[in-house]
N, C-alpha and C positions, 0 to 999 in steps of 0.2 A: 658235868668238865665237859661233855660234849658242847652242850647251848652257851658253853662260854667261852670257846673256841671257835663258833660258827658266827655268834653274835659278834666276837672280835675279829675278824673279817678271818682267823686263822682258819678256821678249815670251810669242806665242801662238803654239804650232804652231800652221804650216800647212798642215792635213788634208793638204792633194790636192796637196802634193808634198813633202811628209815621210814619209823613208824609214828614217831613223834611229833605232829602238826606243828608246833611248837618252833624245830627246828628249821623247816622250811620258812616262814614269814623270818625269821629272826636272819636266814641267810638272806630274805629279800630286804630288809630295812640293811645290811651289812651292801648288802647291793647299791643298792638307792644312797646310802653315803660314802660310799670308795670308800670303807675300813679296811686295810689288812691289803690280802691278795686280788682282792677289788675295786684297788686302785690304779691297780696294773688296765692298759688299754683291752688287753686280750690274755687274761688270765688261764692259761688248761691248765684242764680236772685229773687230777694225779692218773685215776684210770684212762682217758688219752693218752698222757705222755706215755705209762709204760706199754702199753697198745703201738705205739709209732717207733717206741725204742726196740719191741720185739720188731718189727715190719724191719728195720732199719739193720738191725744186725742178724733177720735173715734174706738178704743178699750179700 
C-alpha cells in the first residue's frame, strides 16, 4: 500500500523511518512525472506543514 501511494504521488516517503530503497525510487519517478502532490509547484511535506502550524500557534 505504501509503495502504491508513493508511486501515484499521493504520499511522501518519510525518510526518518523508511527502510525500503524502492520507495525512494518510486518517489523520484512520481516527482519527475509530476504525479499527484508533485504536480504542485511548491509542495510542502506534512512534517514541515505541522511544524509551521505549531510555530504559528505559539505566536
